[in-house]
C-alpha distance (Angstrom), angle and dihedral (degrees) to the residues before:
residue distance angle dihedral
M1 . . .
R2 3.72 . .
R3 3.80 100.2 .
F4 3.81 101.3 47.0
P5 3.79 131.0 38.4
V6 3.77 117.0 -98.5
P7 3.80 108.3 -132.8
D8 3.78 119.1 -120.3
Y9 3.78 111.6 -101.2
E10 3.82 90.2 -130.3
D11 3.82 90.4 59.7
L12 3.81 95.8 53.1
P13 3.81 125.7 104.4
E14 3.78 113.9 -96.3
D15 3.82 95.2 -111.2
L16 3.82 91.2 55.8
C17 3.79 91.0 48.7
D18 3.81 89.8 50.3
R19 3.81 91.7 52.2
I20 3.80 92.9 45.2
D21 3.81 89.9 49.0
E22 3.83 90.7 52.0
E23 3.79 92.2 50.9
T24 3.79 92.4 45.1
E25 3.79 90.8 52.3
D26 3.82 93.0 47.3
A27 3.81 96.1 45.7
G28 3.80 99.6 32.5
F29 3.82 89.3 -124.3
T30 3.80 136.4 45.6
P31 3.82 110.2 -95.7
N32 3.80 107.0 -131.4
V33 3.79 92.8 -125.9
F34 3.82 89.7 71.8
S35 3.77 93.8 53.6
A36 3.80 91.4 43.7
F37 3.79 97.2 50.2
A38 3.80 90.1 47.7
Y39 3.82 83.8 76.3
T40 3.83 86.0 90.2
P41 3.82 110.6 24.4
S42 3.82 96.2 -160.2
H43 3.81 90.0 53.1
F44 3.81 90.4 47.0
R45 3.81 90.4 55.3
A46 3.81 94.8 47.3
F47 3.80 94.2 42.4
F48 3.79 95.6 51.4
A49 3.80 94.2 40.2
Y50 3.80 89.7 56.9
H51 3.80 92.3 42.0
D52 3.80 90.3 52.4
A53 3.79 91.6 49.4
L54 3.80 91.1 50.4
V55 3.80 93.8 53.5
S56 3.80 99.6 37.2
D57 3.82 105.6 32.9
T58 3.78 99.3 47.6
S59 3.76 140.5 110.3
L60 3.81 88.8 -136.1
A61 3.78 124.1 91.7
R62 3.80 112.2 -116.8
E63 3.80 88.5 -110.9
G64 3.82 88.5 58.1
V65 3.80 92.4 48.8
E66 3.80 91.7 51.5
T67 3.81 90.8 44.6
V68 3.81 89.9 58.3
V69 3.81 92.2 43.2
V70 3.81 93.8 53.7
A71 3.82 94.3 46.4
V72 3.82 93.0 47.5
S73 3.81 90.9 45.3
G74 3.79 90.5 49.4
A75 3.80 90.7 51.1
N76 3.82 87.8 51.7
D77 3.83 94.6 45.5
C78 3.80 90.0 -124.8
L79 3.78 106.2 163.7
Y80 3.81 95.1 -172.1
C81 3.79 95.7 53.8
V82 3.81 96.1 38.1
V83 3.80 90.6 54.9
G84 3.82 98.5 36.6
H85 3.78 97.4 42.7
G86 3.78 91.6 36.4
A87 3.80 85.3 62.9
L88 3.80 90.9 50.3
R89 3.82 91.2 46.7
R90 3.81 89.6 52.5
I91 3.80 91.1 49.6
Y92 3.82 97.6 45.9
A93 3.81 95.9 41.7
G94 3.79 99.8 33.6
A95 3.81 88.8 -137.9
P96 3.82 111.4 113.1
K97 3.81 97.9 -179.2
I98 3.80 96.3 56.4
A99 3.81 94.8 60.8
D100 3.80 89.1 58.2
Q101 3.80 91.5 46.9
L102 3.79 91.3 50.5
A103 3.79 92.0 51.1
T104 3.77 94.9 55.4
D105 3.81 104.1 33.8
H106 3.78 121.0 -13.4
R107 3.83 90.7 -159.7
Q108 3.82 89.0 67.5
A109 3.80 95.2 50.0
D110 3.77 120.5 115.5
V111 3.81 95.5 -123.1
S112 3.78 134.5 133.6
N113 3.79 121.2 -88.2
H114 3.80 88.4 -107.4
H115 3.80 92.5 54.3
M116 3.81 90.7 45.5
A117 3.81 89.9 55.0
M118 3.81 89.0 49.6
L119 3.79 91.3 50.3
D120 3.80 95.2 45.7
F121 3.79 89.0 52.7
A122 3.82 94.9 45.5
V123 3.81 93.3 47.8
T124 3.81 92.1 46.8
L125 3.80 88.7 50.9
T126 3.81 87.6 50.1
N127 3.79 99.9 44.8
S128 3.80 102.2 33.4
P129 3.80 112.0 8.4
G130 3.79 92.9 168.5
T131 3.80 90.1 65.7
V132 3.81 96.3 56.3
A133 3.79 107.5 116.6
A134 3.78 140.8 168.7
E135 3.80 89.1 -87.0
D136 3.81 90.8 61.8
I137 3.78 90.9 53.8
Q138 3.80 90.8 45.4
R139 3.82 90.3 53.9
L140 3.79 88.2 56.2
R141 3.79 91.2 48.2
D142 3.82 90.7 48.3
A143 3.82 88.8 52.1
G144 3.81 89.7 56.9
S145 3.81 105.3 -90.4
S146 3.78 118.6 141.1
A147 3.79 120.5 -137.1
E148 3.82 88.1 -102.4
E149 3.80 91.2 52.6
V150 3.81 91.6 50.6
W151 3.80 89.0 52.4
D152 3.80 91.2 47.9
I153 3.82 93.5 48.2
A154 3.81 89.8 51.3
S155 3.81 91.5 46.4
V156 3.81 93.2 50.8
A157 3.80 91.9 46.6
A158 3.80 92.5 48.1
F159 3.80 93.9 46.7
F160 3.77 93.3 49.4
N161 3.77 91.4 48.1
L162 3.81 84.9 60.7
S163 3.80 91.9 44.5
N164 3.81 93.1 47.3
R165 3.77 92.3 51.4
M166 3.80 93.2 49.3
A167 3.82 91.2 47.7
T168 3.80 89.3 50.9
V169 3.80 94.7 47.8
A170 3.80 91.2 47.5
D171 3.82 93.0 42.0
M172 3.79 87.9 -129.6
R173 3.79 112.2 -171.7
P174 3.80 126.3 -150.5
N175 3.77 118.5 -111.8
D176 3.80 112.8 -104.9
E177 3.81 89.3 -121.0
F178 3.81 91.9 67.5
Y179 3.79 94.1 64.2
A180 3.80 94.8 67.3
M181 3.81 100.3 33.8
G182 3.79 117.1 117.5
R183 3.78 95.9 5.0
G184 3.81 93.9 115.9
D185 3.80 96.3 -114.1
């Protein structure tokens, strides 16, 4: 974060340290979002609890979650989330090129018709939420999404709109490690 101070790890509550330690062990480095959100411990807890629910208690495959995240983050020009979740998208899907396509223009991405419907809906919800209507939801249903999937797509898009805006306000930068992850090198 370049606009707000990052708290010292030693000054954080134990539960935040435990979560940061888990993520550091899993990733091999501490993703900057954990240090940044530690700025306000109660927000850290709520943010990551909801994030965890979105990726673990969902009808969407993790690849689908990350597909939505990258497209929404691209629409919001959020460098941190495009790079960080682009890495996750590459890892979960095993398709490095698509994450880059999603970040710049989801309509040009080599994805299935079902994923394109998901992305169109998520980006519409991002760019012009007041225009979302029953027809938009029906298009998702016609493309094969269940009611639960529609809810989950909307939830992921909404959450990452929040995340993108906080990353932008904080001027949160992606870790260097994210840039190379999942590219097959």
